[in-house]
Backbone as CSV, one residue per row, in Angstrom:
resi,resn,N_x,N_y,N_z,CA_x,CA_y,CA_z,C_x,C_y,C_z
1,MET,84.216,102.088,121.940,85.321,101.262,121.448,85.328,101.269,119.695
2,SER,84.079,101.044,119.214,83.876,101.201,117.868,84.318,102.506,117.404
3,ARG,84.086,103.411,117.979,84.406,104.883,117.604,86.028,105.023,117.519
4,ASN,86.714,104.287,118.253,88.188,104.340,118.186,88.789,103.367,117.038
5,THR,87.881,102.190,116.912,88.533,101.204,116.218,88.352,101.538,114.580
6,LEU,87.135,102.236,114.318,86.971,102.387,112.957,88.073,103.208,112.229
7,PRO,88.420,104.394,112.830,89.622,105.266,112.349,90.944,104.456,112.056
8,VAL,91.190,103.515,113.070,92.371,102.724,112.910,92.310,101.661,111.910
9,LEU,91.052,100.967,111.644,91.072,100.212,110.727,90.830,100.852,109.396
10,THR,90.432,102.105,109.191,90.435,102.574,107.955,91.810,102.991,107.485
11,VAL,92.698,103.517,108.508,93.970,103.881,108.213,94.778,102.482,107.661
12,VAL,94.593,101.596,108.346,95.288,100.104,107.926,94.884,99.823,106.585
13,LEU,93.651,99.795,106.385,93.196,99.369,104.974,93.674,100.190,103.900
14,ALA,93.809,101.485,104.188,94.446,102.616,103.272,95.898,102.191,103.156
15,ILE,96.497,101.752,104.100,98.057,101.261,104.092,98.117,100.195,103.240
16,PHE,97.328,99.285,103.460,97.403,97.964,102.654,97.051,98.114,101.232
17,LEU,96.127,98.969,100.929,95.826,99.361,99.514,96.948,99.865,98.829
18,LEU,97.532,101.017,99.349,98.667,101.588,98.852,99.935,100.708,98.788
19,TRP,100.028,99.814,99.627,101.069,98.916,99.463,100.948,97.766,98.293
20,TYR,99.813,97.280,98.090,99.489,96.468,96.913,99.554,97.242,95.704
21,ILE,99.247,98.455,95.640,99.333,99.340,94.337,100.866,99.577,94.144
22,ALA,101.602,99.936,95.097,102.977,100.167,95.062,103.693,98.884,94.508
23,ALA,103.264,97.534,95.082,104.021,96.571,94.571,103.697,96.235,93.163
24,ILE,102.670,96.468,92.758,102.450,96.423,91.067,103.364,97.286,90.418
25,PHE,103.525,98.666,90.662,104.337,99.364,90.081,105.824,99.136,90.187
26,LEU,106.205,98.818,91.321,107.734,98.604,91.605,108.251,97.216,90.860
27,ASN,107.238,96.219,91.019,107.776,94.836,90.282,107.268,94.701,88.840
28,ALA,106.642,95.683,88.316,106.133,95.564,86.926,107.269,95.448,86.093
29,ALA,108.536,96.172,86.243,109.590,95.917,85.208,110.022,94.662,85.185
30,TRP,110.220,94.104,86.204,110.614,92.467,86.084,109.789,91.633,85.276
31,ALA,108.237,91.902,85.780,107.280,91.180,84.907,107.367,91.411,83.610
32,HIS,107.313,92.648,82.983,107.471,93.066,81.521,108.787,92.244,80.952
33,ASP,109.874,92.295,81.566,111.099,91.737,81.143,110.954,90.292,80.958
34,LYS,110.248,89.700,81.844,110.247,88.178,81.676,109.184,87.780,80.457
35,ALA,108.171,88.721,80.517,107.090,88.447,79.303,107.840,88.653,77.961
36,THR,108.738,89.572,77.767,109.450,90.017,76.657,110.387,88.954,76.148
37,ARG,111.125,88.324,77.263,112.026,87.088,76.804,111.352,85.849,76.533
38,SER,110.150,85.559,76.888,109.392,84.400,76.788,108.242,84.622,75.652
39,GLY,108.223,85.861,75.153,107.422,86.215,74.037,105.856,86.136,74.388
40,GLU,105.653,86.286,75.617,104.213,86.336,76.254,103.690,87.790,76.140
41,VAL,102.314,87.862,76.159,101.680,89.024,76.134,101.031,89.398,77.413
42,LEU,101.460,90.488,78.225,100.824,90.571,79.606,99.651,91.117,79.637
43,THR,98.579,90.650,80.244,97.309,91.281,80.504,97.514,92.123,81.779
44,THR,96.311,92.805,81.974,96.377,93.402,83.401,96.364,92.410,84.463
45,GLN,95.606,91.364,84.188,95.401,90.403,85.382,96.638,89.673,85.566
46,THR,97.212,89.086,84.569,98.510,88.396,84.791,99.783,89.308,85.151
47,LEU,99.677,90.595,84.952,100.564,91.527,85.426,100.545,91.739,86.860
48,VAL,99.045,91.867,87.472,98.923,92.012,88.877,99.288,90.711,89.530
49,ALA,99.012,89.462,89.010,99.234,88.113,89.609,100.715,88.012,89.683
50,ASP,101.328,88.293,88.575,103.038,88.312,88.585,103.653,89.068,89.790
51,THR,103.185,90.490,89.746,103.908,91.326,90.651,103.589,91.031,92.119
52,TRP,102.443,90.354,92.365,102.239,89.916,93.652,102.682,88.551,94.091
53,SER,103.552,87.978,93.286,103.974,86.459,93.436,105.436,86.099,93.107
54,GLN,106.259,87.328,92.899,107.560,87.371,92.590,108.326,86.686,93.658
55,GLU,109.320,85.896,93.457,110.142,85.242,94.494,111.040,86.307,95.174
56,LYS,111.647,87.146,94.486,112.519,88.188,94.909,112.072,89.660,94.301
57,PRO,110.847,89.985,94.914,110.417,91.264,94.417,111.006,92.474,95.069
58,LYS,110.951,93.534,94.308,111.470,94.845,94.783,110.781,95.300,96.030
59,LEU,109.300,95.073,95.982,108.520,95.358,97.165,107.589,94.049,97.402
60,PRO,107.758,93.315,98.211,106.629,92.104,98.421,105.351,92.682,98.772
61,ALA,104.525,91.893,98.317,102.936,92.116,98.653,102.731,91.903,100.123
62,PRO,101.820,92.448,100.749,101.511,92.160,102.153,101.261,90.705,102.373
63,HIS,100.593,89.974,101.510,100.191,88.519,101.707,101.402,87.817,101.792
64,GLN,102.637,88.063,100.949,103.825,87.494,100.826,104.629,87.473,102.215
65,VAL,104.532,88.796,102.661,105.108,89.074,104.047,104.378,88.249,105.143
66,GLY,103.085,88.196,105.074,102.134,87.555,105.923,102.621,86.059,106.103
67,ALA,102.828,85.372,104.729,103.146,84.071,104.603,104.378,83.764,105.081
68,GLU,105.384,84.659,104.924,106.705,84.519,105.456,106.690,84.341,107.008
69,ILE,106.038,85.342,107.588,105.883,85.502,109.053,105.298,84.175,109.594
70,TRP,104.212,83.848,109.120,103.509,82.462,109.340,104.457,81.358,109.514
71,LYS,105.265,81.209,108.280,106.143,80.147,108.244,107.408,80.170,109.166
72,THR,107.816,81.347,109.532,108.876,81.442,110.448,108.612,81.542,111.759
73,THR,107.258,81.670,112.138,106.976,81.566,113.487,106.039,80.399,113.853
74,VAL,105.067,80.170,113.374,104.073,79.103,113.573,104.801,77.653,113.200
75,GLU,105.226,77.625,111.955,105.700,76.414,111.295,107.122,75.999,111.645
76,LYS,107.815,76.880,112.304,109.368,76.585,112.755,109.330,76.556,114.240
77,LYS,110.103,75.601,114.816,110.425,75.546,116.200,111.031,76.734,116.817
78,ILE,110.745,77.078,117.988,111.318,78.195,118.570,112.790,78.256,118.586
79,THR,113.454,77.008,118.688,114.782,76.911,118.852,115.472,76.981,117.480
80,SER,114.624,76.890,116.462,115.357,76.951,115.140,116.000,78.111,114.638
81,LYS,117.118,78.087,113.933,117.854,79.405,113.655,117.111,80.055,112.514
82,ARG,116.100,79.527,111.875,115.277,80.095,111.051,113.818,80.696,111.474
83,SER,113.623,80.388,112.924,112.612,80.909,113.541,112.645,82.483,113.813
84,LEU,111.632,83.299,113.392,111.693,84.656,113.893,111.475,84.853,115.253
85,ILE,110.852,83.978,115.886,110.641,84.129,117.392,111.868,84.005,118.225
86,TYR,112.694,83.082,117.535,114.236,82.865,118.308,115.044,84.060,117.859
87,HIS,114.855,84.621,116.739,115.853,86.037,116.424,115.173,87.109,117.150
88,SER,113.843,87.165,117.390,113.202,88.189,118.023,113.599,88.251,119.532
89,TRP,113.648,86.938,120.166,114.052,86.857,121.415,115.685,87.426,121.842
90,VAL,116.585,87.079,120.874,117.821,87.530,120.793,118.083,89.007,120.837
91,THR,117.176,89.696,119.833,117.039,91.102,120.008,116.402,91.709,121.116
92,LEU,115.429,91.166,121.393,114.720,91.433,122.662,115.358,91.542,124.022
93,SER,116.276,90.464,124.019,117.381,90.314,125.322,118.202,91.594,125.492
94,ALA,118.929,91.953,124.274,119.712,92.985,124.271,118.921,94.283,124.388
95,THR,117.570,94.455,123.957,116.960,95.623,124.065,116.597,95.889,125.390
96,LEU,116.031,94.852,126.175,115.720,94.994,127.618,116.847,95.243,128.607
97,ILE,117.936,94.653,128.491,119.167,94.876,129.055,119.459,96.511,128.723
98,GLY,119.612,97.006,127.686,119.851,98.138,127.342,118.923,99.360,127.738
99,PHE,117.680,99.002,127.766,116.747,99.895,128.259,116.624,100.052,129.730
100,ALA,116.843,98.882,130.455,117.219,99.032,131.949,118.336,99.887,132.248
101,LEU,119.559,99.509,131.498,120.692,100.506,131.912,120.326,101.903,131.498
102,GLY,119.779,102.038,130.351,119.523,103.494,129.812,118.554,104.149,130.837
103,THR,117.688,103.605,131.213,116.607,104.110,132.286,117.276,104.389,133.577
104,GLY,118.190,103.643,134.184,118.746,103.866,135.233,119.781,105.091,135.211
105,LEU,120.550,104.968,134.048,121.389,106.159,133.830,120.800,107.356,133.581
106,GLY,119.571,107.434,132.897,118.870,108.629,132.609,118.195,109.234,133.988
107,ILE,117.766,108.455,134.678,117.152,108.877,136.107,118.183,109.496,136.879
108,ALA,119.317,108.825,136.898,120.549,109.266,137.876,121.110,110.534,137.315
109,LEU,121.142,110.763,136.073,121.732,111.923,135.677,120.637,113.145,135.703
110,ALA,119.427,112.817,135.618,118.425,113.787,135.630,118.530,114.348,137.092
111,VAL,118.444,113.503,138.206,118.437,113.883,139.622,119.608,114.765,139.749
112,GLY,120.836,114.401,139.292,121.976,115.178,139.445,122.073,116.556,138.899
113,ILE,121.376,116.636,137.676,121.135,117.891,136.880,120.184,118.913,137.769
114,VAL,119.086,118.228,138.277,118.180,119.177,138.847,118.638,119.507,140.174
115,TYR,119.474,118.801,140.782,119.840,119.182,142.227,121.341,119.692,142.216
116,ASN,121.927,119.658,141.161,123.479,120.247,141.242,123.524,121.176,140.010
117,ARG,123.785,122.319,140.212,123.746,123.449,139.205,125.091,123.228,138.279
118,THR,126.208,122.603,138.897,127.384,122.330,138.190,126.927,121.382,137.055
119,MET,126.369,120.240,137.480,125.950,119.218,136.650,124.864,119.803,135.609
120,ASP,124.201,120.822,135.933,123.103,121.222,134.892,123.770,121.967,133.886
121,MET,124.903,122.857,134.217,125.938,123.552,133.142,126.639,122.910,132.543
122,SER,126.970,121.674,133.155,128.234,120.992,132.282,127.668,119.669,131.618
123,VAL,126.768,118.900,132.423,126.548,117.618,131.779,125.543,117.602,130.871
124,MET,124.454,118.620,131.068,123.296,118.637,130.003,123.774,119.100,128.760
125,PRO,124.521,119.819,128.396,124.939,120.056,127.177,125.645,119.028,126.493
126,TRP,126.526,118.209,127.258,127.026,117.078,126.840,126.096,115.753,126.397
127,VAL,124.986,115.756,127.305,124.011,114.850,126.999,123.430,115.102,125.594
128,ILE,122.912,116.369,125.365,122.453,116.630,123.975,123.453,116.463,123.047
129,ALA,124.601,116.859,123.266,125.737,116.722,121.972,125.889,115.247,121.719
130,SER,125.676,114.388,122.652,126.029,113.015,122.275,125.076,112.426,121.281
131,GLN,123.721,112.988,121.312,122.897,112.392,120.338,123.189,112.967,119.092
132,THR,123.955,113.851,118.804,124.363,114.409,117.352,125.271,113.436,116.496
133,ILE,125.822,112.465,117.261,126.848,111.441,116.513,125.830,110.318,116.040
134,PRO,126.059,110.115,114.673,125.195,108.889,114.049,125.550,107.640,114.758
135,ILE,124.447,106.918,115.053,124.538,105.692,115.819,125.340,104.742,114.905
136,LEU,125.165,104.731,113.634,125.986,103.771,112.775,127.336,103.993,112.714
137,ALA,127.737,105.342,113.029,129.262,105.509,113.020,129.856,105.100,114.425
138,ILE,129.000,105.309,115.549,129.579,104.934,116.858,129.370,103.606,117.184
139,ALA,128.495,102.737,116.559,128.297,101.456,116.948,129.541,100.527,116.878
140,PRO,129.996,100.595,115.591,131.430,99.706,115.424,132.566,100.157,116.399
141,MET,132.557,101.307,116.804,133.483,101.845,117.793,133.278,101.106,119.169
142,ILE,132.055,101.170,119.512,131.867,100.616,120.759,131.988,98.989,120.805
143,ILE,131.639,98.500,119.689,131.688,96.908,119.661,133.282,96.635,119.791
144,VAL,134.166,97.499,118.866,135.560,97.106,118.830,136.375,97.467,120.147
145,VAL,136.065,98.498,120.750,136.437,98.770,122.156,136.257,97.910,123.253
146,LEU,134.927,97.271,123.113,134.433,96.393,124.063,135.137,94.928,123.901
147,ASN,135.354,94.706,122.470,135.857,93.375,122.319,137.277,93.530,122.746
148,ALA,137.875,94.465,122.570,139.316,94.719,122.965,139.630,94.294,124.365
149,VAL,138.434,94.592,125.170,138.690,94.313,126.707,138.026,93.039,127.152
150,GLY,137.747,92.304,126.144,137.330,90.998,126.289,135.689,90.915,126.747
151,ILE,134.989,91.865,126.144,133.601,91.799,126.360,132.946,91.724,124.998
152,SER,132.079,90.673,124.927,131.455,90.213,123.512,130.088,89.747,123.784
153,GLY,129.390,89.514,122.754,128.012,88.790,122.957,126.963,89.921,123.112
154,LEU,126.180,89.629,124.133,124.922,90.426,124.302,125.284,91.796,124.884
155,LEU,126.409,92.018,125.617,126.480,93.288,126.155,126.841,94.420,125.247
156,PRO,127.743,94.126,124.317,127.942,95.421,123.488,126.636,95.901,122.777
157,LYS,125.741,95.046,122.404,124.494,95.499,121.746,123.750,96.194,122.785
158,ALA,123.685,95.675,124.006,122.887,96.414,125.012,123.491,97.758,125.344
159,MET,124.860,98.050,125.123,125.405,99.230,125.585,124.982,100.107,124.359
160,ILE,124.985,99.808,123.295,124.362,100.557,122.031,123.006,100.884,122.370
161,SER,122.071,99.970,122.760,120.691,100.244,123.183,120.597,101.342,124.174
162,MET,121.477,101.248,125.283,121.636,102.264,126.289,121.877,103.549,125.905
163,TYR,122.838,103.600,124.947,123.434,104.885,124.467,122.111,105.671,123.777
164,LEU,121.293,104.820,123.155,119.995,105.565,122.284,118.889,105.873,123.265
165,SER,118.825,104.988,124.320,117.527,105.114,125.247,117.631,106.155,126.429
166,PHE,118.997,106.329,126.932,119.034,107.143,128.042,118.775,108.642,127.903
167,PHE,118.965,109.075,126.714,118.434,110.515,126.215,117.266,110.958,126.574
168,PRO,116.250,110.335,126.070,114.886,110.690,126.320,114.428,110.587,127.685
169,VAL,115.034,109.734,128.606,114.856,109.544,130.088,115.309,110.745,130.642
170,VAL,116.550,111.237,130.312,117.181,112.292,131.072,116.294,113.657,130.670
171,VAL,115.816,113.700,129.641,115.189,114.899,129.285,113.704,114.926,129.862
172,GLY,112.992,113.896,129.705,111.818,113.831,130.471,111.801,113.913,131.946
173,MET,112.721,113.227,132.457,112.724,113.478,134.023,113.416,114.715,134.490
174,VAL,114.179,115.308,133.699,114.688,116.692,134.108,113.352,117.613,134.011
175,LYS,112.443,117.555,132.976,111.374,118.285,132.886,110.190,117.929,133.993
176,GLY,110.211,116.632,134.263,109.293,116.238,135.256,109.551,116.742,136.676
177,LEU,110.878,116.374,137.039,111.358,116.868,138.409,111.271,118.283,138.461
178,ARG,111.315,119.152,137.569,111.211,120.549,137.813,109.762,121.069,137.420
179,SER,108.732,120.063,137.354,107.447,120.452,137.138,106.660,121.025,138.224
180,PRO,106.936,120.847,139.446,106.305,121.349,140.554,106.477,122.853,140.447
181,ASP,105.307,123.679,140.800,105.666,125.178,140.616,106.145,125.540,142.058
182,ALA,106.233,126.952,142.121,106.907,127.624,143.248,105.999,127.449,144.500
183,MET,104.758,127.427,144.304,103.755,127.359,145.595,103.835,126.059,146.085
184,GLN,103.999,125.039,145.307,103.929,123.612,145.830,105.461,123.432,146.607
185,LEU,106.485,123.970,146.069,108.039,123.944,146.660,107.747,124.862,147.924
186,ASP,107.147,125.879,148.034,107.094,126.751,149.231,106.228,125.958,150.224
187,GLN,105.183,125.308,149.797,104.370,124.494,150.698,105.364,123.470,151.428
188,MET,106.246,122.842,150.666,107.047,121.969,151.254,108.075,122.496,152.312
189,ARG,108.588,123.582,152.048,109.414,124.468,152.797,108.778,124.959,154.113
190,THR,107.457,125.078,153.894,106.595,125.487,155.252,106.342,124.391,156.131
191,TRP,106.429,123.326,155.565,106.405,122.033,156.318,107.819,121.611,157.021
192,ASN,108.665,122.277,156.448,110.162,121.906,157.011,110.535,120.598,156.322
193,ALA,110.210,120.293,155.151,110.637,119.192,154.559,112.000,119.276,154.034
194,SER,112.795,118.147,154.069,114.167,118.148,153.528,114.116,117.922,152.017
195,ALA,115.420,118.094,151.527,115.485,117.767,150.034,114.996,116.438,149.811
196,THR,115.370,115.406,150.508,115.178,114.050,150.082,113.526,113.913,150.385
197,GLN,112.989,114.554,151.264,111.251,114.434,151.400,110.677,115.161,150.227
198,THR,111.238,116.172,149.867,110.662,116.889,148.680,110.776,116.107,147.491
199,PHE,111.790,115.229,147.373,112.120,114.539,146.114,110.973,113.431,146.132
200,TRP,110.987,112.642,147.211,110.120,111.558,147.117,108.565,111.841,147.330
201,ARG,108.156,113.086,147.984,106.803,113.364,148.283,106.351,114.268,147.228
202,LEU,106.992,115.040,146.444,106.665,116.048,145.394,107.280,115.849,143.964
203,ARG,108.547,115.883,143.987,109.105,115.987,142.551,108.803,114.683,141.900
204,LEU,109.269,113.543,142.684,109.112,112.253,141.752,107.666,111.845,141.439
205,PRO,106.712,112.037,142.324,105.381,111.731,141.917,105.011,112.780,140.721
206,CYS,105.241,114.030,140.652,104.932,114.862,139.667,105.658,114.478,138.429
207,SER,106.721,113.872,138.432,107.629,113.425,137.190,107.082,112.306,136.638
208,MET,106.054,111.460,137.035,105.742,110.212,136.601,104.965,110.335,135.176
209,PRO,104.187,111.240,135.017,103.661,111.395,133.510,104.882,111.494,132.432
210,PHE,105.788,112.346,132.794,106.935,112.671,131.961,107.683,111.556,131.886
211,LEU,107.895,110.795,133.017,108.779,109.462,132.990,108.343,108.477,131.938
212,PHE,107.063,108.305,132.117,106.361,107.045,131.271,106.370,107.449,129.840
213,THR,106.132,108.697,129.473,106.060,109.192,128.189,107.648,109.018,127.658
214,SER,108.555,109.385,128.318,109.971,109.146,127.908,110.178,107.548,127.939
215,LEU,109.835,106.805,128.703,110.174,105.449,128.726,109.598,104.806,127.271
216,LYS,108.512,105.270,126.782,107.919,104.748,125.547,108.885,105.106,124.390
217,ILE,109.288,106.331,124.556,110.395,106.709,123.441,111.656,105.849,123.505
218,ALA,112.116,105.778,124.774,113.400,104.984,125.182,113.317,103.541,124.772
219,MET,112.160,103.129,124.915,111.978,101.629,124.761,112.171,101.321,123.008
220,ALA,111.473,102.266,122.231,111.694,102.024,120.797,112.956,102.436,120.200
221,ALA,113.568,103.604,120.964,115.033,103.737,120.666,115.949,102.618,121.097
222,SER,115.694,101.893,122.187,116.491,100.720,122.546,116.611,99.470,121.574
223,LEU,115.244,99.326,121.037,115.080,98.284,120.131,115.953,98.567,118.809
224,VAL,115.845,99.800,118.426,116.697,100.378,117.316,117.990,100.058,117.450
225,GLY,118.497,100.445,118.663,119.880,100.261,119.069,120.417,98.846,118.997
226,ALA,119.582,97.836,119.555,119.706,96.634,119.549,120.029,95.913,118.129
227,ILE,119.034,96.394,117.265,119.256,95.861,115.880,120.378,96.540,115.132
228,VAL,120.561,97.688,115.339,121.911,98.580,114.840,123.206,97.785,115.314
229,GLY,123.183,97.333,116.511,124.189,96.730,117.254,124.639,95.433,116.521
230,GLU,123.491,94.713,115.882,123.837,93.580,115.215,124.287,93.650,113.795
231,LEU,124.198,94.790,113.385,124.692,94.967,111.964,126.048,94.900,111.695
232,PRO,127.053,95.738,112.370,128.382,95.682,112.117,129.179,94.513,112.749
233,THR,128.452,93.540,113.374,129.336,92.529,114.000,129.113,91.126,113.155
234,GLY,128.434,91.259,112.245,128.057,89.848,111.527,127.530,88.872,112.215
235,ALA,126.548,89.266,112.994,125.785,88.518,114.028,124.928,87.430,113.140
236,VAL,125.018,86.213,113.823,124.140,85.125,113.209,122.755,85.035,113.827
237,ALA,122.393,85.842,114.672,121.148,85.730,115.399,120.604,87.192,115.755
238,GLY,119.141,87.159,115.785,118.748,88.477,116.015,118.087,89.039,114.788
239,LEU,117.142,90.028,114.809,116.655,90.546,113.913,117.461,91.371,112.843
240,GLY,118.440,91.780,113.441,119.406,92.543,112.522,120.340,91.595,111.597
241,ALA,120.341,90.444,112.125,120.943,89.376,111.421,120.148,88.936,110.194
242,ARG,118.896,88.916,110.555,118.016,88.500,109.414,117.729,89.656,108.344
243,LEU,118.086,90.812,108.883,118.087,91.984,107.813,119.232,91.779,107.016
244,LEU,120.412,91.508,107.459,121.619,91.487,106.816,121.625,90.219,105.964
245,ALA,121.252,89.159,106.331,121.316,87.913,105.550,120.279,88.096,104.213
246,GLY,119.089,88.839,104.578,118.218,89.069,103.360,118.787,89.988,102.465
247,SER,119.525,91.001,102.919,120.095,92.043,101.953,121.234,91.236,101.170
248,TYR,121.930,90.299,101.711,122.971,89.589,101.036,122.423,88.877,99.886
249,TYR,121.459,88.314,100.224,120.939,87.312,99.206,119.728,87.835,98.281
250,GLY,119.514,89.187,98.617,118.208,89.658,97.790,116.852,89.081,98.291
251,GLN,117.059,88.584,99.428,115.543,88.130,100.048,114.890,89.234,100.596
252,THR,114.033,89.996,99.779,113.242,91.131,100.254,112.178,90.706,101.191
253,ILE,111.606,89.629,100.894,110.542,89.088,101.571,111.054,88.924,103.126
254,GLN,112.137,88.238,103.110,112.690,88.031,104.501,113.106,89.347,105.268
255,ILE,113.447,90.363,104.562,113.801,91.683,104.988,112.557,92.204,105.647
256,TRP,111.261,92.255,105.045,110.152,92.879,105.271,109.542,92.073,106.415
257,SER,109.747,90.734,106.394,109.203,90.065,107.579,109.832,90.500,108.864
258,ALA,111.114,90.694,108.664,111.985,90.952,110.068,111.670,92.388,110.362
259,LEU,111.327,93.372,109.579,110.859,94.758,109.861,109.578,94.739,110.362
260,ILE,108.647,93.906,109.942,107.309,93.891,110.470,107.336,93.331,111.943
261,MET,108.204,92.198,112.125,108.363,91.688,113.293,108.977,92.574,114.256
262,ALA,109.866,93.394,113.857,110.607,94.405,114.808,109.577,95.528,115.143
263,ALA,108.757,95.760,114.186,107.658,96.784,114.480,106.662,96.256,115.448
264,ALA,106.142,95.191,115.278,105.311,94.431,116.214,105.823,94.274,117.630
265,LEU,107.054,94.007,117.785,107.825,93.850,119.035,107.895,95.240,119.600
266,ALA,108.140,96.150,119.083,108.198,97.567,119.627,106.871,98.105,119.913
267,ALA,105.858,97.814,119.273,104.363,98.097,119.522,103.951,97.436,120.823
268,ALA,104.279,96.216,120.996,103.981,95.315,122.207,104.543,95.974,123.261
269,LEU,105.973,96.305,123.132,106.658,96.829,124.358,106.127,98.095,124.912
270,VAL,105.756,98.986,123.769,105.433,100.347,124.189,104.031,100.125,124.771
271,ALA,103.169,99.166,124.232,101.832,98.999,124.891,101.982,98.484,126.282
272,LEU,102.937,97.546,126.588,103.247,97.052,127.996,103.410,98.472,128.989
273,ILE,104.281,99.325,128.386,104.671,100.507,129.244,103.388,101.304,129.496
274,GLY,102.822,101.512,128.398,101.391,102.270,128.639,100.539,101.641,129.633
275,PHE,100.420,100.269,129.666,99.493,99.434,130.559,100.152,99.884,132.084
276,VAL,101.286,99.767,132.111,101.991,100.107,133.688,101.835,101.413,133.860
277,GLN,101.802,102.245,132.844,101.476,103.774,133.160,100.027,103.931,133.653
278,ARG,99.059,103.481,133.005,97.920,103.619,133.408,97.563,103.025,134.807
279,MET,98.086,101.945,135.101,97.904,101.235,136.447,98.573,102.049,137.532
280,THR,99.685,102.736,137.309,100.465,103.393,138.131,99.756,104.838,138.527
281,LEU,99.592,105.385,137.429,98.829,106.801,137.418,97.353,106.652,138.084
282,LYS,96.734,105.591,137.841,95.482,105.286,138.454,95.756,105.246,140.078
283,ARG,96.669,104.413,140.460,96.893,104.044,141.753,97.452,105.332,142.591
284,MET,97.987,106.248,141.729,98.478,107.602,142.473,97.331,108.703,142.219
285,GLY,96.123,108.307,141.733,95.067,109.302,141.768,95.239,110.359,140.607
286,MET,96.092,109.939,139.515,96.310,110.966,138.348,95.556,110.696,137.184
287,ALA,94.779,109.682,137.185,94.141,109.078,136.052,92.666,109.196,136.127
């Protein structure tokens, strides 16, 4: 345990050290400008103290971001519009719906591609081509089209999440379903197994490691999709809304706190999938 923890802590400490140093250099111009206008002489100590405590810094120091997260999580009610937990829940709802839809669509397409040569030759190229379209360009189109047919709120964001998350599931499941070698498939034919039995007894179990790896990528992509879906709508709730509000008013500390919260949320969701993966593969005798 300690052998795994020490490298992680070393990297984290290095990141924090570089972060603090970068905050000094990026915020120094404003500190010098204030000192020039007030006729003060900046020492190294006062420069560092100023760059780490500015109200609207170019790059907030880690302790400023930590204080903002504490204030907007612990010190605010969950139902408050200023609570990061409230905004995280709004984004998480769209993320989970989009992830579920993307996973279902990805698995269905993968099964069709593996078992149907026509789909393999026609659908797979379009699946790959769909990911070449920038999500920032297609997100407003999806929202406008869905609003035109009376669909608004959570579902448009979930659709954008689905758009980003289904691709890794398709690719991973196609690879996983095709992972059994010729000898294993011949063995199933020797046992006179049907295509359905081969799928449930051989192809699907063999695809589990590929599926869970794809799900981790899909979950992270789904969260990004939910946040991106909040940007062009002028949303008043969600982590994307916090990012927009922070950018409008130059509240960089608020922006960074929302970014850190999004990263922590993604890490927790991916860790949850990893836990389910370990339990599932262990139960299947693969771990």
